C-alpha positions in Angstrom: -48.2 63.0 -10.2 -45.9 64.6 -7.6 -47.8 65.6 -4.4 -46.9 68.1 -1.7 -45.0 71.4 -1.9 -41.9 71.5 -4.2 -39.7 74.4 -4.9 -39.3 74.9 -8.7 -36.8 77.8 -8.7 -36.8 81.5 -7.9 -38.6 81.0 -4.5 -41.5 79.7 -6.5 -43.2 76.7 -5.0 -45.7 74.4 -6.6 -48.4 72.9 -4.3 -50.3 69.8 -5.4 -53.0 68.1 -3.3 -55.4 65.3 -4.0 -59.0 66.2 -3.0 -61.3 64.7 -5.6 -64.6 65.4 -3.6 -63.9 69.1 -2.8 -65.7 71.8 -4.8 -62.9 74.2 -4.0 -59.5 74.2 -2.4 -57.4 77.0 -1.3 -53.8 77.4 -0.1 -53.8 79.2 3.3 -50.5 80.9 4.1 -50.3 81.0 7.9 -47.0 82.7 8.4 -45.2 85.0 8.1 -48.4 86.8 7.0 -51.8 85.3 6.5 -53.4 85.1 3.0 -55.7 82.7 1.1 -55.0 81.7 -2.5 -57.4 79.7 -4.6 -56.0 76.5 -6.2 -56.9 75.3 -9.7 -58.4 71.8 -10.3 -56.5 69.5 -12.7 -56.9 65.9 -13.7 -58.2 63.0 -11.4 -59.2 65.3 -8.5 -55.8 67.0 -8.0 -55.6 70.7 -7.2 -52.5 72.8 -8.0 -51.0 76.2 -7.5 -47.6 77.7 -8.1 -46.7 80.8 -6.0 -43.9 82.9 -4.8 -43.3 81.4 -1.4 -40.2 82.0 0.7 -38.6 79.2 2.7 -39.9 79.1 6.2 -43.5 79.7 5.2 -46.2 77.9 7.1 -49.3 76.7 5.3 -52.6 74.8 5.4 -55.1 73.7 2.9 -58.6 75.1 3.1 -61.3 72.7 1.8 -64.6 74.0 0.6 -64.1 77.3 2.3 -63.9 76.4 6.0 -62.1 73.1 6.8 -58.4 73.8 7.4 -55.9 70.9 7.4 -52.2 70.3 7.1 -50.8 68.9 3.9 -51.1 65.1 3.7 -47.8 65.1 1.8 -46.2 67.7 4.0 -42.3 67.6 4.0 -42.1 69.2 7.4 -44.3 69.7 10.4 -42.4 72.0 12.7 -45.3 72.5 15.1 -46.2 68.8 15.3 -48.8 66.6 13.8 -51.7 69.2 14.4 -49.9 72.2 13.2 -49.2 73.9 9.8 -47.0 72.4 7.2 -43.7 73.9 5.9 -42.3 73.6 2.3 -38.6 72.5 2.1 -36.0 73.7 -0.4 -34.3 70.4 -0.9 -31.8 71.6 -3.5 -29.7 73.6 -1.0 -28.2 70.6 0.8 -24.6 69.9 -0.3 -24.3 66.2 -0.9 -20.9 64.6 -1.1 -21.7 61.1 -2.1 -21.6 61.4 -5.9 -19.3 58.4 -6.2 -21.6 56.1 -4.2 -23.5 53.5 -6.2 -25.0 51.2 -3.4 -23.8 47.7 -2.5 -24.7 44.3 -4.0 -27.8 42.9 -2.3 -26.0 39.6 -1.4 -23.2 41.3 0.4 -25.4 43.3 2.8 -25.1 42.8 6.6 -27.9 45.0 8.0 -28.1 46.7 11.4 -31.5 47.8 12.5 -31.7 50.8 14.8 -34.2 53.1 16.4 -33.1 56.7 16.2 -34.5 57.8 19.6 -32.9 55.0 21.7 -29.7 54.2 19.7 -27.8 57.1 21.3 -28.3 59.2 24.5 -29.1 62.2 22.2 -31.6 60.3 20.1 -30.8 62.2 16.9 -29.6 61.6 13.4 -26.5 63.5 14.0 -25.7 61.3 17.0 -26.1 58.2 14.8 -23.4 59.8 12.6 -21.0 59.8 15.5 -21.4 56.0 15.9 -20.9 55.1 12.2 -17.2 54.4 12.8 -18.1 51.9 15.5 -20.5 50.1 13.1 -18.0 50.1 10.4 -15.4 48.6 12.8 -18.0 45.9 13.7 -18.2 45.1 10.0 -21.9 45.9 9.2 -22.3 47.6 5.9 -26.0 48.7 6.0 -28.1 50.5 8.6 -32.0 50.1 8.6 -33.6 53.0 10.5 -36.9 52.3 12.0 -39.7 54.7 10.7 -38.9 58.4 11.0 -42.1 60.0 9.5 -43.7 62.7 11.8 -45.5 61.1 14.7 -47.3 62.6 17.7 -44.9 63.9 20.4 -41.2 63.1 20.6 -41.0 59.4 21.4 -42.5 56.5 19.4 -41.4 53.4 17.6 -42.4 55.2 14.4 -45.3 53.1 13.3 -47.7 55.8 14.4 -46.5 58.2 11.8 -49.2 60.3 10.1 -47.1 62.4 7.7 -45.2 59.8 5.6 -43.2 62.6 3.7 -42.3 64.6 6.8 -39.1 63.8 8.8 -39.6 63.7 12.6 -38.4 67.1 13.8 -37.2 65.9 17.2 -34.8 63.6 15.4 -33.2 66.4 13.4 -35.6 67.0 10.6 -34.8 66.9 6.9 -31.3 68.1 7.0 -30.5 65.8 9.9 -31.6 62.8 7.9 -29.7 63.9 4.8 -26.5 64.4 6.8 -26.9 60.8 8.2 -27.3 59.3 4.7 -24.4 61.3 3.3 -22.2 60.3 6.2 -23.2 56.6 5.7 -22.1 56.7 2.1 -18.8 58.4 3.1 -18.2 55.3 5.3 -19.2 52.8 2.7 -22.5 52.0 4.6 -25.8 51.7 2.8 -28.8 53.5 4.4 -32.2 51.7 4.5 -35.4 53.2 5.8 -38.4 51.4 7.3 -41.6 52.8 5.8 -45.2 52.2 6.7 -47.7 51.8 3.7 -50.4 49.7 5.5 -51.9 52.3 7.9 -51.7 55.8 9.3 -51.3 56.5 13.0 -54.2 57.3 15.2 -53.4 60.9 16.2 -53.1 63.8 13.9 -54.2 62.0 10.8 -56.5 64.1 8.6 -56.2 62.3 5.2 -59.8 61.2 5.3 -60.9 64.8 5.1 -59.3 65.0 1.6 -60.0 61.7 -0.2 -61.0 58.0 0.1 -57.7 56.9 1.7 -59.5 54.2 3.6 -61.7 51.2 2.6 -64.1 49.4 4.9 -64.2 46.1 2.9 -60.9 45.1 4.5 -59.7 45.3 8.1 -56.0 45.5 8.8 -54.4 45.1 12.3 -54.9 48.8 12.9 -58.6 49.3 11.8 -59.9 50.0 8.3 -57.4 49.1 5.6 -56.0 51.6 3.1 -57.7 51.8 -0.2 -55.4 50.2 -2.7 -58.0 48.7 -5.0 -61.4 50.5 -4.5 -62.8 53.6 -6.2 -60.3 56.4 -5.9 -57.5 54.0 -5.2 -55.3 55.5 -7.9 -54.7 58.5 -5.7 -53.7 56.3 -2.7 -51.4 54.2 -4.8 -49.8 57.3 -6.3 -49.4 58.9 -2.9 -47.3 56.0 -1.5 -45.3 55.4 -4.7 -44.4 59.0 -4.7 -43.4 58.6 -1.1 -41.0 55.8 -1.9 -39.4 57.7 -4.8 -39.2 60.7 -2.5 -37.0 58.8 -0.1 -34.8 57.2 -2.8 -34.3 60.3 -4.9 -34.4 63.3 -2.5 -32.7 61.7 0.5 -30.4 59.2 -1.4 -31.8 56.3 0.6 -30.6 53.0 -0.8 -33.5 50.8 0.0 -36.8 50.6 1.8 -38.1 48.0 4.3 -41.9 47.8 3.8 -43.6 47.3 7.1 -46.2 44.6 7.3 -46.9 44.3 3.6 -49.3 41.5 4.2 -51.6 44.2 5.6 -51.6 45.9 2.1 -54.8 44.5 0.7 -55.1 44.7 -3.1 -57.2 42.6 -5.4 -56.4 44.4 -8.6 -54.7 42.6 -11.5 -51.5 44.4 -10.7 -50.8 44.5 -6.9 -49.6 47.7 -5.4 -46.3 46.0 -4.5 -45.7 45.1 -8.1 -46.4 48.7 -9.2 -44.0 50.0 -6.5 -41.3 47.5 -7.7 -41.7 48.7 -11.3 -41.5 52.3 -10.3 -38.3 51.6 -8.3 -36.8 49.7 -11.2 -37.5 52.5 -13.5 -35.7 54.9 -11.0 -32.8 52.5 -10.8 -32.5 52.6 -14.6 -32.6 56.4 -14.7 -30.2 56.8 -11.8 -27.8 54.1 -13.0 -27.6 52.5 -9.5 -29.6 49.9 -7.5 -32.4 50.8 -5.1 -33.8 47.9 -3.0 -37.2 46.9 -1.7 -37.4 44.5 1.2 -40.8 43.5 2.6 -41.9 42.4 6.0 -44.5 39.8 5.4 -46.2 37.2 7.5 -47.5 34.9 4.6 -44.4 33.0 3.7 -45.3 33.8 0.1 -42.9 33.4 -2.7 -44.8 35.8 -4.9 -43.2 38.8 -3.2 -39.8 38.2 -4.7 -40.7 36.3 -7.8 -40.5 38.3 -11.0 -43.6 39.6 -12.8 -42.9 37.0 -15.5 -43.1 34.3 -12.8 -46.3 35.7 -11.5 -44.7 37.7 -8.6 -44.3 41.2 -7.5 -40.6 41.6 -8.1 -39.4 42.8 -4.8 -35.7 42.2 -3.9 -36.1 40.4 -0.6 -38.4 39.7 2.3 -38.0 39.1 6.0 -38.2 35.4 6.9 -39.4 35.4 10.5 -39.5 31.6 10.5 -35.8 31.6 10.8 -35.9 33.7 14.0 -38.7 31.6 15.4 -36.8 28.3 14.8 -33.7 29.6 16.5 -35.6 31.2 19.3 -37.7 28.1 20.2 -34.8 25.6 20.2 -32.8 28.0 22.4 -35.5 29.0 24.8 -38.1 26.2 24.7 -40.9 28.9 24.4 -44.2 27.5 23.0 -46.7 30.3 23.6 -48.4 32.3 20.9 -47.0 31.8 17.4 -44.0 30.0 18.8 -46.2 26.8 19.2 -45.7 26.4 15.4 -41.9 25.9 15.9 -39.4 24.2 18.1 -38.1 21.1 16.1 -34.6 20.6 14.6 -36.2 19.4 11.4 -37.8 22.9 11.1 -34.5 24.6 11.9 -32.7 22.5 9.2 -35.5 23.4 6.7 -35.1 27.1 7.4 -31.5 26.8 6.2 -32.1 24.6 3.3 -35.4 26.0 2.0 -36.2 29.3 3.7 -39.9 29.2 4.7 -40.6 26.5 7.2 -44.3 26.4 6.3 -44.7 25.5 2.7 -48.4 24.8 2.6 -48.3 22.9 5.9 -50.8 23.0 8.7 -50.1 25.7 11.3 -51.4 24.9 14.8 -51.4 28.6 15.8 -53.2 29.8 12.7 -55.3 26.7 12.5 -55.0 26.5 8.8 -52.5 25.5 6.0 -49.9 28.1 5.6 -46.9 29.2 3.3 -45.3 28.2 0.1 -42.3 26.3 -1.1 -39.3 28.6 -1.3 -36.7 26.0 -2.2 -35.8 27.7 -5.5 -35.6 31.2 -4.3 -32.0 32.6 -4.1 -30.6 33.0 -0.7 -30.4 36.8 -1.0 -34.2 36.9 -1.4 -34.6 36.5 2.4 -33.4 38.6 5.4 -32.9 36.6 8.6 -32.3 37.5 12.2 -32.1 36.2 15.7 -33.5 39.5 17.1 -35.3 42.5 15.7 -37.4 45.3 17.1 -40.7 43.3 16.9 -39.5 40.1 18.4 -38.0 42.0 21.3 -40.3 44.9 21.7 -43.5 42.9 21.5 -42.6 41.0 24.6 -44.3 42.3 27.7 -41.0 43.2 29.3 -39.1 43.9 26.1 -36.5 41.4 27.1 -33.8 40.7 24.6 -32.3 37.3 24.0 -29.5 38.2 26.4 -32.1 38.0 29.2 -33.6 34.8 28.1 -30.6 32.5 27.5 -27.0 32.1 28.7 -24.0 33.9 27.3 -22.8 30.6 25.7 -26.2 30.2 24.0 -26.0 33.7 22.7 -22.7 32.8 20.9 -24.5 29.8 19.3 -27.3 32.0 18.1 -24.8 34.4 16.5 -23.2 31.6 14.7 -26.6 30.3 13.6 -27.2 33.8 12.0 -24.0 34.1 10.1 -24.0 30.5 8.8 -27.3 31.1 7.1 -27.2 31.5 3.3 -29.3 34.7 3.6 -28.9 38.3 4.3 -28.3 38.7 8.1 -29.9 41.5 10.2 -28.7 42.5 13.6 -30.8 44.5 16.1 -28.9 47.4 17.7 -27.0 46.3 20.8 -27.2 42.6 19.9 -23.6 42.6 18.9 -22.4 43.1 22.5 -25.2 41.3 24.4 -27.1 44.5 25.4 -29.1 43.8 28.6 -31.4 46.8 28.5 -34.9 46.0 27.3 -36.5 47.4 24.1 -40.0 48.4 25.3 -43.0 49.7 23.4 -43.3 53.5 23.9 -45.5 56.3 22.7 -46.2 60.0 23.5 -49.8 60.6 22.4 -51.7 63.7 23.8 -55.2 62.2 23.7 -56.1 60.5 27.0 -58.6 58.2 25.4 -56.1 57.1 22.8 -53.5 56.5 25.6 -56.1 54.3 27.4 -56.8 52.4 24.2 -53.0 51.8 23.6 -52.7 50.4 27.1 -55.7 48.1 26.7 -54.5 47.0 23.2 -51.0 46.0 24.5 -52.5 44.0 27.4 -54.8 42.1 25.0 -51.8 41.3 22.7 -49.8 40.0 25.6 -52.7 37.8 26.6 -52.1 35.8 23.4 -48.8 34.8 25.0 -50.3 34.1 28.4 -48.0 36.7 30.0 -49.5 38.1 33.2 -46.6 40.1 34.6 -46.9 43.8 35.1 -45.6 45.8 32.2 -44.1 49.3 31.8 -46.7 51.9 30.7 -45.9 52.7 27.0 -46.8 56.4 27.7 -44.2 56.7 30.5 -40.8 58.3 30.1 -39.5 55.2 31.9 -40.4 52.9 28.9 -38.4 55.2 26.6 -35.4 55.8 28.9 -35.0 52.2 29.8 -34.9 51.2 26.1 -31.8 53.3 25.4 -28.6 51.4 24.7 -26.0 51.3 27.4 -23.0 52.2 25.4 -20.7 52.2 28.5 -20.8 48.4 28.8 -20.3 47.6 25.1 -16.5 47.3 25.5 -16.4 45.8 29.0 -16.0 42.2 30.1 -18.3 39.7 28.4 -19.8 42.4 26.3 -16.5 43.2 24.7 -16.0 39.4 24.1 -19.4 39.2 22.4 -18.5 42.2 20.2 -15.3 40.6 19.2 -17.0 37.3 18.3 -19.6 39.2 16.1 -16.8 41.1 14.5 -15.0 37.9 13.8 -18.0 36.1 12.4 -18.7 39.0 10.1 -15.1 38.9 8.9 -15.3 35.2 8.2 -18.7 35.8 6.4 -17.0 38.2 4.1 -13.8 36.3 3.4 -14.7 32.6 3.2 -16.3 32.0 -0.2 -18.6 29.2 1.0 -20.1 31.7 3.5 -20.0 34.7 1.3 -21.9 33.0 -1.6 -25.6 32.7 -0.7 -26.2 29.4 -2.4 -28.8 27.3 -0.9 -28.2 24.5 -3.3 -24.7 23.9 -2.1 -25.8 23.4 1.5 -26.6 20.4 3.7 -28.4 21.0 7.1 -29.0 18.1 9.4 -30.9 18.5 12.6 -30.2 15.9 15.4 -33.1 16.2 17.8 -31.8 13.8 20.4 -28.4 15.5 20.7 -30.0 18.9 20.1 -27.3 19.6 17.5 -27.4 21.1 14.1 -24.9 20.2 11.5 -24.3 22.6 8.6 -22.2 21.9 5.5 -21.8 24.6 2.8 -19.5 24.5 -0.2 -18.4 26.2 -3.4 -15.6 25.8 -5.9 -13.1 27.6 -3.6 -13.7 25.4 -0.6 -16.2 24.5 2.1 -17.2 24.9 5.8 -18.6 22.5 8.3 -20.3 23.9 11.4 -21.5 22.0 14.5 -23.9 23.9 16.7 -24.9 22.4 20.1 -28.1 24.0 21.4 -28.2 21.8 24.5 -27.2 22.9 27.9 -25.0 19.8 28.5 -21.8 18.5 26.8 -22.8 16.1 23.9 -20.7 13.1 22.8 -21.8 11.7 19.6 -20.5 10.4 16.2 -21.7 12.7 13.5 -21.5 12.1 9.7 -18.5 14.3 8.7 -18.4 15.3 5.1 -15.4 14.0 3.1 -12.4 16.2 3.2 -9.7 17.4 5.7 -11.3 19.9 8.1 -9.3 22.4 10.1 -10.9 24.2 13.0 -11.1 28.0 12.6 -13.4 29.0 15.4 -14.6 27.3 18.6 -16.9 29.2 20.9 -16.0 26.9 23.9 -12.4 28.2 23.9 -11.4 30.3 26.9 -10.8 33.4 24.7 -14.5 33.5 24.1 -15.2 32.9 27.8 -16.1 29.3 27.1 -15.4 26.2 29.4 -12.6 24.9 27.2 -12.8 23.1 24.0 -13.1 19.4 23.7 -13.2 19.4 19.9 -10.1 18.4 17.8 -8.1 20.8 15.7 -8.7 18.7 12.7 -11.6 16.5 11.6 -12.0 13.9 8.8 -14.8 11.5 7.7 -13.2 8.5 9.5 -13.5 10.2 12.9 -15.9 8.6 15.3 -17.1 10.1 18.6 -16.5 13.8 19.3 -17.6 15.9 22.2 -19.2 19.4 21.8 -19.3 21.6 24.9 -22.7 22.7 26.2 -24.2 25.6 24.2 -21.3 25.9 21.9 -20.4 25.7 18.2 -17.3 24.8 16.3 -16.5 25.9 12.7 -14.2 24.0 10.4 -12.9 24.8 6.9 -11.6 22.8 4.1 -10.0 23.9 0.9 -11.6 21.0 -1.1 -15.3 20.3 -1.7 
């Protein structure tokens, strides 16, 4: 059942809304001239009306004669979250991506960005102007943080309350379509971050329509959404239709499902499985692939296992454990959830298996956690060394560039691109952006603003961080989070960009790196030396990478795989602003002691396996 307002031709618009408890529902036209039109009840509590409606019309729904509310499935909120809704004539947009068919999942190199802070203008059209830069870097997919209508004009996006409406301050419906179309012209896939676990706290009126919430579960943001109780069929349909809306109407290539572990569903068929089935059906009809990637904190293999294997059938999931392993060995941090990580054995396991906790005891959670992901293909996991959460949920929003040395940043970059998984970069990471990425909102309710401030302070207490923080409601928090494009091609920032560019090129051209095969991989962590040894191979050749996470030069005698190894990249070389390499140009298994510079890596290649 499609929901919302859809033009069906001849300026006729069909309105469909789910309000199972209402005795009567009317469509109230607010502008250009006011009128009230009764709607007809159809099956399962839906109400419908088809009427001659011109583009630009503003409307509300009137419930039981007096309660007036915006459309929960509004495609546009030109007056903000509390104002009237507006139908959109989607067919008028002139797409030019007919030849686009999406990229293979295993080839994706994803770049996460926030529309409001990626450019000075903070719009979709401004992102378009930066696409040649991203293409030159080598990324082939962008992942845009949530853009559904939220209160005010600045927000991370996770406070959205109209999942179908495109944020007007970013450029609205046509602005998003222009961005996706331009991405496809550049050979770049467009992913969208969507929120199916909660609604934001301001401007949300869904509870006036139907049982969208259920009180038997609590998610991180209050009562959970109703995915398995009485009336849950309408909630499930609402979000499945939302996913199809982005994929079909906006030509989005894939969705990143926020905090999917906060979608609580005890039905025999989990909502995520039903969503995966609906997406697969769309892929079959369209003759192209659409991807679903979940953020999930459970280290649960069921997300990407097929239904026949007892899973949900998603394409991939974020593996935060990889980030946590790299972060802790680089920084030494042990507060909050970082207390669960920090060993080189765990880091090696993240490469070889994926999940670090495979039903092991977690000191932070104080329970056993995770599942064995050894047999999952590498492309089932997205890994990163920075993302919006891991940066923005720090009290000062400090990036890795503010926590470790420039040399250590290079090691982290190599750690990312050596992984047999889909890499994700966070905007600005590629040139060692120094500006923070802070949490920011623009709510209008003073009590809500106070609650946000209190909530953030409580969250930071978990990490024992007592510093003053930037008020999320302030313009300062937003302005300071914008990228400093003027430094991206200067000094050490330009060198870091060149290193990322080179690592991405190697990732694409060396078969042993390009093939995401965890079985043809050895990862050995040397805790005393603070060194990780990575060996990956395929029929066309092999790579051997030595990564020194220590702040001192290390001399040791590693076990070198059989073969003749030629050095192809060394971050200690002066061209990468290193101290000068001490590693030989060639290695073989008979070599004894070698010396790795402090916070450096060396990558070798062999044509034999």
